[in-house]
Structure formats: C-alpha cells, structure tokens
TORPA-4810 file (N, C-alpha, C, O; in nm, 3 decimals):
<nodes>
NODE_1_0.049_0.733_1.912_0.144_0.752_1.804_0.120_0.890_1.738_0.009_0.943_1.739_M
NODE_2_0.225_0.943_1.684_0.215_1.074_1.620_0.170_1.053_1.476_0.234_0.981_1.400_I
NODE_3_0.059_1.118_1.440_0.006_1.097_1.304_0.086_1.174_1.199_0.084_1.135_1.082_S
NODE_4_0.154_1.279_1.236_0.228_1.360_1.137_0.363_1.299_1.104_0.437_1.355_1.023_E
NODE_5_0.397_1.188_1.165_0.529_1.127_1.140_0.533_1.072_0.995_0.437_1.016_0.944_I
NODE_6_0.650_1.092_0.934_0.671_1.045_0.799_0.797_0.958_0.802_0.900_0.999_0.856_E
NODE_7_0.789_0.840_0.742_0.909_0.754_0.737_0.950_0.742_0.591_0.873_0.697_0.506_I
NODE_8_1.072_0.784_0.564_1.124_0.789_0.426_1.265_0.733_0.423_1.334_0.724_0.525_V
NODE_9_1.307_0.694_0.303_1.444_0.647_0.285_1.543_0.761_0.316_1.526_0.874_0.269_K
NODE_10_1.644_0.730_0.393_1.741_0.833_0.434_1.820_0.882_0.310_1.854_0.807_0.219_A
NODE_11_1.847_1.012_0.313_1.932_1.074_0.211_2.068_1.097_0.277_2.081_1.089_0.399_K
NODE_12_2.167_1.125_0.196_2.303_1.144_0.249_2.307_1.255_0.355_2.384_1.245_0.451_I
NODE_13_2.225_1.360_0.340_2.226_1.469_0.443_2.164_1.424_0.573_2.181_1.491_0.675_N
NODE_14_2.091_1.312_0.574_2.032_1.261_0.699_2.133_1.183_0.783_2.110_1.162_0.902_D
NODE_15_2.241_1.140_0.723_2.336_1.053_0.796_2.395_1.122_0.919_2.415_1.058_1.022_V
NODE_16_2.422_1.250_0.909_2.475_1.324_1.024_2.378_1.317_1.143_2.420_1.297_1.257_K
NODE_17_2.248_1.334_1.116_2.146_1.329_1.220_2.131_1.184_1.273_2.111_1.164_1.392_K
NODE_18_2.142_1.087_1.186_2.135_0.946_1.227_2.248_0.918_1.326_2.226_0.854_1.429_I
NODE_19_2.367_0.964_1.294_2.483_0.944_1.382_2.462_1.016_1.516_2.494_0.962_1.622_I
NODE_20_2.408_1.135_1.511_2.379_1.210_1.636_2.281_1.134_1.724_2.302_1.122_1.845_E
NODE_21_2.173_1.084_1.664_2.074_1.008_1.743_2.136_0.880_1.798_2.109_0.843_1.912_I
NODE_22_2.216_0.813_1.719_2.287_0.692_1.763_2.374_0.723_1.886_2.372_0.649_1.984_E
NODE_23_2.450_0.833_1.877_2.539_0.868_1.989_2.464_0.910_2.114_2.512_0.888_2.226_E
NODE_24_2.346_0.969_2.097_2.264_1.007_2.213_2.191_0.886_2.272_2.146_0.890_2.387_L
NODE_25_2.178_0.779_2.195_2.096_0.666_2.234_2.172_0.551_2.300_2.115_0.476_2.379_S
NODE_26_2.300_0.536_2.268_2.372_0.417_2.313_2.503_0.453_2.383_2.573_0.546_2.343_Y
NODE_27_2.535_0.378_2.489_2.664_0.395_2.556_2.779_0.351_2.468_2.890_0.403_2.480_N
NODE_28_2.754_0.257_2.380_2.855_0.200_2.293_2.808_0.217_2.147_2.780_0.117_2.079_D
NODE_29_2.798_0.343_2.097_2.744_0.364_1.961_2.834_0.310_1.853_2.955_0.293_1.871_P
NODE_30_2.771_0.283_1.739_2.851_0.247_1.622_2.941_0.364_1.586_2.900_0.479_1.597_W
NODE_31_3.063_0.335_1.544_3.153_0.445_1.499_3.092_0.512_1.375_3.025_0.447_1.295_P
NODE_32_3.116_0.640_1.362_3.065_0.717_1.248_3.104_0.654_1.114_3.024_0.649_1.021_R
NODE_33_3.228_0.605_1.107_3.279_0.547_0.982_3.195_0.428_0.939_3.173_0.406_0.820_E
NODE_34_3.149_0.350_1.036_3.067_0.232_1.003_2.938_0.276_0.934_2.898_0.216_0.833_I
NODE_35_2.874_0.379_0.987_2.751_0.429_0.924_2.780_0.477_0.782_2.705_0.445_0.689_F
NODE_36_2.887_0.553_0.765_2.916_0.608_0.633_2.945_0.497_0.531_2.894_0.500_0.419_M
NODE_37_3.027_0.400_0.571_3.058_0.290_0.481_2.933_0.210_0.449_2.908_0.177_0.333_V
NODE_38_2.853_0.178_0.553_2.731_0.101_0.532_2.635_0.175_0.444_2.577_0.117_0.352_D
NODE_39_2.616_0.304_0.469_2.522_0.384_0.390_2.570_0.397_0.245_2.491_0.380_0.151_Y
NODE_40_2.697_0.427_0.227_2.748_0.458_0.092_2.779_0.334_0.008_2.756_0.334_-0.112_L
NODE_41_2.832_0.229_0.071_2.889_0.119_-0.007_2.820_-0.017_0.007_2.850_-0.108_-0.071_F
NODE_42_2.729_-0.033_0.101_2.665_-0.161_0.120_2.534_-0.163_0.044_2.435_-0.107_0.089_N
NODE_43_2.534_-0.229_-0.074_2.414_-0.235_-0.157_2.303_-0.318_-0.092_2.188_-0.311_-0.135_A
NODE_44_2.337_-0.395_0.011_2.239_-0.477_0.080_2.182_-0.410_0.204_2.118_-0.475_0.286_S
NODE_45_2.204_-0.278_0.219_2.151_-0.209_0.337_2.072_-0.089_0.294_2.093_-0.032_0.186_S
NODE_46_1.979_-0.052_0.380_1.902_0.072_0.363_1.880_0.132_0.501_1.872_0.062_0.601_D
NODE_47_1.871_0.263_0.503_1.836_0.335_0.624_1.712_0.417_0.594_1.697_0.474_0.486_Y
NODE_48_1.623_0.422_0.692_1.502_0.500_0.682_1.494_0.592_0.802_1.535_0.554_0.911_F
NODE_49_1.443_0.713_0.782_1.433_0.809_0.892_1.287_0.842_0.919_1.203_0.846_0.829_V
NODE_50_1.259_0.865_1.047_1.129_0.915_1.088_1.144_1.065_1.099_1.233_1.116_1.167_A
NODE_51_1.054_1.137_1.030_1.059_1.281_1.032_0.930_1.337_1.089_0.821_1.285_1.063_K
NODE_52_0.944_1.441_1.165_0.832_1.516_1.218_0.852_1.661_1.179_0.950_1.724_1.219_L
NODE_53_0.759_1.714_1.101_0.770_1.851_1.049_0.906_1.872_0.980_0.969_1.977_0.994_H
NODE_54_0.950_1.770_0.905_1.074_1.780_0.827_1.202_1.754_0.905_1.311_1.755_0.847_G
NODE_55_1.190_1.731_1.036_1.308_1.712_1.120_1.326_1.562_1.152_1.231_1.495_1.192_K
NODE_56_1.447_1.509_1.134_1.477_1.368_1.162_1.473_1.346_1.315_1.545_1.411_1.391_V
NODE_57_1.387_1.254_1.357_1.373_1.226_1.501_1.402_1.080_1.537_1.406_1.044_1.654_I
NODE_58_1.422_0.997_1.434_1.452_0.859_1.458_1.497_0.793_1.329_1.484_0.850_1.221_G
NODE_59_1.550_0.671_1.340_1.592_0.600_1.222_1.590_0.449_1.244_1.587_0.400_1.357_F
NODE_60_1.591_0.377_1.134_1.605_0.232_1.137_1.693_0.191_1.020_1.678_0.243_0.909_I
NODE_61_1.784_0.098_1.046_1.871_0.045_0.942_1.842_-0.100_0.922_1.823_-0.174_1.019_G
NODE_62_1.839_-0.145_0.797_1.812_-0.285_0.766_1.915_-0.338_0.667_1.970_-0.265_0.584_V
NODE_63_1.938_-0.466_0.678_2.018_-0.540_0.580_1.928_-0.643_0.515_1.850_-0.709_0.583_W
NODE_64_1.940_-0.657_0.383_1.863_-0.756_0.308_1.951_-0.881_0.296_2.055_-0.878_0.231_Y
NODE_65_1.907_-0.990_0.359_1.988_-1.112_0.363_1.904_-1.230_0.315_1.835_-1.296_0.393_E
NODE_66_1.911_-1.255_0.184_1.832_-1.366_0.129_1.683_-1.340_0.148_1.630_-1.241_0.096_G
NODE_67_1.616_-1.426_0.222_1.474_-1.410_0.249_1.450_-1.355_0.389_1.339_-1.364_0.444_K
NODE_68_1.557_-1.297_0.446_1.547_-1.242_0.583_1.579_-1.092_0.579_1.667_-1.047_0.506_K
NODE_69_1.506_-1.017_0.658_1.534_-0.875_0.677_1.595_-0.861_0.815_1.532_-0.896_0.915_L
NODE_70_1.715_-0.811_0.824_1.787_-0.795_0.949_1.779_-0.649_0.990_1.833_-0.561_0.924_H
NODE_71_1.711_-0.625_1.099_1.707_-0.488_1.154_1.838_-0.473_1.232_1.858_-0.537_1.336_I
NODE_72_1.927_-0.387_1.180_2.059_-0.375_1.240_2.066_-0.264_1.343_2.154_-0.264_1.429_I
NODE_73_1.972_-0.170_1.333_1.979_-0.057_1.424_1.847_0.017_1.422_1.787_0.032_1.316_N
NODE_74_1.803_0.061_1.537_1.685_0.145_1.547_1.702_0.236_1.669_1.741_0.190_1.776_V
NODE_75_1.674_0.364_1.651_1.687_0.456_1.764_1.600_0.578_1.738_1.574_0.618_1.625_A
NODE_76_1.555_0.635_1.850_1.473_0.756_1.847_1.544_0.862_1.934_1.601_0.830_2.038_V
NODE_77_1.538_0.985_1.889_1.600_1.094_1.966_1.542_1.094_2.108_1.420_1.082_2.124_H
NODE_78_1.626_1.109_2.209_1.578_1.103_2.349_1.461_1.198_2.379_1.376_1.165_2.462_P
NODE_79_1.454_1.312_2.314_1.344_1.406_2.338_1.211_1.362_2.276_1.106_1.419_2.304_N
NODE_80_1.217_1.260_2.192_1.097_1.216_2.119_1.052_1.075_2.159_0.960_1.019_2.099_E
NODE_81_1.115_1.020_2.259_1.080_0.881_2.301_0.946_0.876_2.373_0.898_0.976_2.426_R
NODE_82_0.887_0.758_2.373_0.760_0.737_2.443_0.640_0.785_2.363_0.530_0.796_2.417_G
NODE_83_0.660_0.813_2.235_0.550_0.865_2.151_0.511_0.767_2.042_0.429_0.799_1.955_K
NODE_84_0.569_0.646_2.046_0.535_0.545_1.945_0.618_0.549_1.819_0.587_0.479_1.723_G
NODE_85_0.723_0.631_1.818_0.806_0.644_1.697_0.886_0.517_1.670_0.895_0.472_1.555_I
NODE_86_0.945_0.459_1.776_1.018_0.334_1.761_0.926_0.224_1.708_0.963_0.148_1.618_G
NODE_87_0.806_0.217_1.763_0.709_0.119_1.715_0.677_0.142_1.568_0.671_0.047_1.490_T
NODE_88_0.656_0.267_1.530_0.627_0.299_1.389_0.740_0.257_1.297_0.716_0.203_1.189_S
NODE_89_0.865_0.281_1.340_0.980_0.238_1.259_0.985_0.088_1.244_1.009_0.037_1.135_L
NODE_90_0.961_0.015_1.353_0.964_-0.130_1.348_0.851_-0.186_1.261_0.872_-0.278_1.182_L
NODE_91_0.730_-0.129_1.274_0.618_-0.172_1.190_0.647_-0.141_1.044_0.607_-0.218_0.956_L
NODE_92_0.715_-0.031_1.017_0.753_0.004_0.881_0.845_-0.106_0.825_0.826_-0.151_0.712_F
NODE_93_0.943_-0.147_0.904_1.039_-0.252_0.857_0.966_-0.385_0.835_0.994_-0.455_0.737_A
NODE_94_0.874_-0.419_0.925_0.798_-0.542_0.909_0.713_-0.537_0.782_0.702_-0.635_0.709_I
NODE_95_0.653_-0.423_0.757_0.572_-0.402_0.638_0.659_-0.412_0.510_0.617_-0.468_0.409_S
NODE_96_0.780_-0.356_0.518_0.875_-0.363_0.407_0.909_-0.511_0.378_0.912_-0.553_0.262_L
NODE_97_0.934_-0.587_0.483_0.966_-0.730_0.467_0.851_-0.803_0.400_0.873_-0.885_0.311_A
NODE_98_0.728_-0.774_0.443_0.609_-0.839_0.381_0.601_-0.803_0.232_0.580_-0.889_0.147_K
NODE_99_0.618_-0.673_0.204_0.615_-0.623_0.067_0.714_-0.695_-0.024_0.683_-0.726_-0.139_E
NODE_100_0.833_-0.721_0.030_0.940_-0.784_-0.047_0.929_-0.934_-0.050_1.010_-1.000_-0.116_L
NODE_101_0.832_-0.991_0.021_0.812_-1.136_0.022_0.911_-1.209_0.113_0.936_-1.327_0.093_G
NODE_102_0.966_-1.141_0.212_1.060_-1.202_0.302_0.989_-1.294_0.401_0.870_-1.278_0.428_Y
NODE_103_1.063_-1.393_0.455_1.004_-1.490_0.546_1.027_-1.457_0.692_0.949_-1.498_0.778_E
NODE_104_1.133_-1.383_0.723_1.170_-1.357_0.860_1.225_-1.215_0.873_1.295_-1.165_0.785_V
NODE_105_1.193_-1.152_0.985_1.258_-1.028_1.027_1.327_-1.059_1.156_1.266_-1.117_1.246_V
NODE_106_1.455_-1.022_1.168_1.525_-1.051_1.294_1.611_-0.933_1.338_1.642_-0.843_1.260_Y
NODE_107_1.647_-0.938_1.464_1.730_-0.831_1.522_1.799_-0.886_1.648_1.769_-0.995_1.696_L
NODE_108_1.891_-0.808_1.699_1.958_-0.842_1.824_1.930_-0.730_1.924_1.914_-0.614_1.888_E
NODE_109_1.925_-0.769_2.053_1.908_-0.672_2.159_2.002_-0.707_2.271_2.035_-0.824_2.293_A
NODE_110_2.047_-0.606_2.343_2.129_-0.630_2.462_2.043_-0.707_2.563_1.923_-0.682_2.576_R
NODE_111_2.106_-0.798_2.632_2.033_-0.876_2.733_1.977_-0.783_2.842_1.873_-0.811_2.900_K
NODE_112_2.046_-0.673_2.869_2.002_-0.578_2.971_1.892_-0.483_2.922_1.830_-0.414_3.003_S
NODE_113_1.867_-0.479_2.793_1.770_-0.384_2.737_1.629_-0.445_2.740_1.573_-0.482_2.637_N
NODE_114_1.576_-0.454_2.858_1.444_-0.517_2.880_1.333_-0.440_2.810_1.242_-0.500_2.755_I
NODE_115_1.339_-0.306_2.811_1.232_-0.230_2.748_1.226_-0.256_2.598_1.117_-0.267_2.542_S
NODE_116_1.339_-0.265_2.532_1.341_-0.298_2.389_1.284_-0.436_2.365_1.202_-0.455_2.276_A
NODE_117_1.329_-0.533_2.446_1.279_-0.669_2.432_1.127_-0.677_2.447_1.060_-0.749_2.373_Q
NODE_118_1.073_-0.602_2.544_0.927_-0.599_2.564_0.857_-0.545_2.441_0.754_-0.598_2.399_K
NODE_119_0.913_-0.438_2.381_0.854_-0.381_2.260_0.858_-0.485_2.147_0.757_-0.506_2.078_L
NODE_120_0.972_-0.548_2.128_0.984_-0.647_2.022_0.885_-0.762_2.040_0.822_-0.807_1.945_Y
NODE_121_0.871_-0.808_2.164_0.777_-0.917_2.194_0.632_-0.873_2.167_0.551_-0.950_2.117_K
NODE_122_0.601_-0.747_2.202_0.469_-0.693_2.176_0.434_-0.695_2.027_0.318_-0.708_1.989_K
NODE_123_0.540_-0.682_1.943_0.518_-0.682_1.797_0.527_-0.822_1.739_0.519_-0.839_1.617_L
NODE_124_0.545_-0.925_1.825_0.544_-1.060_1.778_0.677_-1.130_1.764_0.683_-1.246_1.724_G
NODE_125_0.785_-1.060_1.798_0.919_-1.123_1.793_0.932_-1.221_1.907_0.878_-1.200_2.015_F
NODE_126_1.005_-1.328_1.881_1.036_-1.427_1.984_1.186_-1.445_1.996_1.260_-1.428_1.899_I
NODE_127_1.228_-1.479_2.117_1.370_-1.507_2.141_1.408_-1.636_2.074_1.341_-1.738_2.091_E
NODE_128_1.516_-1.634_1.998_1.560_-1.757_1.931_1.701_-1.801_1.972_1.737_-1.918_1.955_V
NODE_129_1.782_-1.707_2.026_1.919_-1.744_2.057_1.982_-1.643_2.153_1.960_-1.522_2.141_E
NODE_130_2.058_-1.694_2.247_2.138_-1.607_2.332_2.277_-1.595_2.269_2.334_-1.696_2.227_E
NODE_131_2.330_-1.476_2.264_2.457_-1.450_2.200_2.559_-1.406_2.305_2.563_-1.290_2.346_L
NODE_132_2.642_-1.503_2.347_2.741_-1.473_2.451_2.845_-1.372_2.403_2.905_-1.388_2.297_K
NODE_133_2.866_-1.268_2.484_2.968_-1.169_2.453_2.950_-1.099_2.320_3.048_-1.059_2.257_G
NODE_134_2.828_-1.085_2.277_2.796_-1.032_2.143_2.841_-0.889_2.121_2.890_-0.855_2.013_Y
NODE_135_2.824_-0.804_2.221_2.855_-0.663_2.207_3.002_-0.634_2.237_3.068_-0.706_2.312_Y
NODE_136_3.050_-0.527_2.177_3.191_-0.491_2.188_3.236_-0.480_2.333_3.351_-0.510_2.363_Q
NODE_137_3.148_-0.437_2.422_3.184_-0.425_2.563_3.171_-0.558_2.639_3.189_-0.562_2.761_D
NODE_138_3.138_-0.666_2.568_3.130_-0.798_2.629_2.991_-0.840_2.673_2.971_-0.955_2.711_G
NODE_139_2.894_-0.747_2.668_2.759_-0.783_2.711_2.699_-0.888_2.617_2.723_-0.886_2.497_E
NODE_140_2.619_-0.980_2.675_2.547_-1.077_2.596_2.433_-1.011_2.520_2.380_-0.908_2.560_D
NODE_141_2.398_-1.073_2.411_2.285_-1.027_2.330_2.181_-1.136_2.318_2.204_-1.252_2.354_G
NODE_142_2.068_-1.096_2.268_1.959_-1.192_2.239_1.914_-1.168_2.096_1.884_-1.055_2.058_I
NODE_143_1.910_-1.274_2.018_1.858_-1.265_1.881_1.708_-1.295_1.889_1.665_-1.392_1.951_R
NODE_144_1.632_-1.210_1.827_1.486_-1.225_1.824_1.441_-1.225_1.681_1.500_-1.157_1.597_M
NODE_145_1.335_-1.301_1.650_1.287_-1.301_1.515_1.135_-1.306_1.507_1.066_-1.350_1.599_E
NODE_146_1.086_-1.260_1.396_0.944_-1.259_1.366_0.927_-1.330_1.232_0.982_-1.287_1.131_L
NODE_147_0.851_-1.437_1.232_0.822_-1.505_1.106_0.707_-1.430_1.036_0.605_-1.398_1.097_K
NODE_148_0.728_-1.404_0.911_0.628_-1.335_0.832_0.530_-1.437_0.779_0.568_-1.532_0.711_I
NODE_149_0.404_-1.417_0.809_0.300_-1.513_0.763_0.245_-1.462_0.630_0.226_-1.342_0.610_T
NODE_150_0.220_-1.555_0.542_0.161_-1.523_0.415_0.013_-1.489_0.440_-0.060_-1.567_0.500_K
NODE_151_-0.027_-1.371_0.394_-0.165_-1.329_0.417_-0.259_-1.395_0.317_-0.223_-1.422_0.202_E
NODE_152_-0.378_-1.419_0.363_-0.481_-1.481_0.278_-0.500_-1.400_0.150_-0.498_-1.277_0.152_E
NODE_153_-0.517_-1.472_0.040_-0.545_-1.405_-0.086_-0.420_-1.357_-0.160_-0.431_-1.303_-0.270_G
NODE_154_-0.304_-1.375_-0.103_-0.178_-1.334_-0.170_-0.109_-1.451_-0.229_-0.002_-1.436_-0.289_N
</nodes>
C-alpha cells in the first residue's frame, strides 16, 4: 500500500475527476448527471477521494441508510491500480461505519467481476443475495455485506 495516500471528503472540484475515473473504470459508467445530483442534493450520501501528492487517484461513494452503510461506488484510476488504493478506500469506509456505530456495510458487484468479489471477501464481506438483471445492461449482480462487530471495551 502507498503510505503517502490521503483519503478526504470530496470537494465540488473533485467531482470532475471522480467522473473521469468512473468513465475509465467501467463499461457502463454512471451518467455524469447522477454524480452531480447525488453529490449536490443527496444529504444521505458522501464521496471520499484518495489523493496522492494532491492528485485524485480514486474515490468511494457511500449512502447512509439507517444503521447500514451502502458503498455505492468505488474506483481507482487505471494507472494506479494494484497498489492497494481500492483496499484503502474500502477500509476507510468500514472504519467510517464503525465510527458511526453502523451494524452493516454492504455493496453490489457484477457477477462477472471476480477480482472485486475476491477483494471484498478478503475484507470479510460475504455474499448474501444474487440480483437478477441488476445492472442496466442486464448483467446479474451480487449483494455482499460485512457485519460490523462491536469491539471490546466500547
């Protein structure tokens, strides 16, 4: 993992870079308008960016849903993959959920995205549901979740 990486709450000027990373990362990216509306108007969402030497190289988006933290999106710039940045972003979100006293962190992955599923499983996520035709292009998804355990002494 890169020790100089900094994860901070995204600012409005970071949204352009978030969209760029999204478009470089997925065949079926979220439309730009969805990011803007979610960032600007959804009080139940937050975006965080991973920065290296001040440059945005990855991001994670979360929705706060009762006692659950929903990871809605995570991506790392293609030139920066394989360095532990995605793992750092996910661990950041899990830590955020613990801080907020949440009981579950969950996310969805494409059934074909085996590498992402392996990463999520490595971090303790388990498959809880298959989602038929979940993605816009008709691909099935898998919902995975991580139960947050109450730590001793808290």
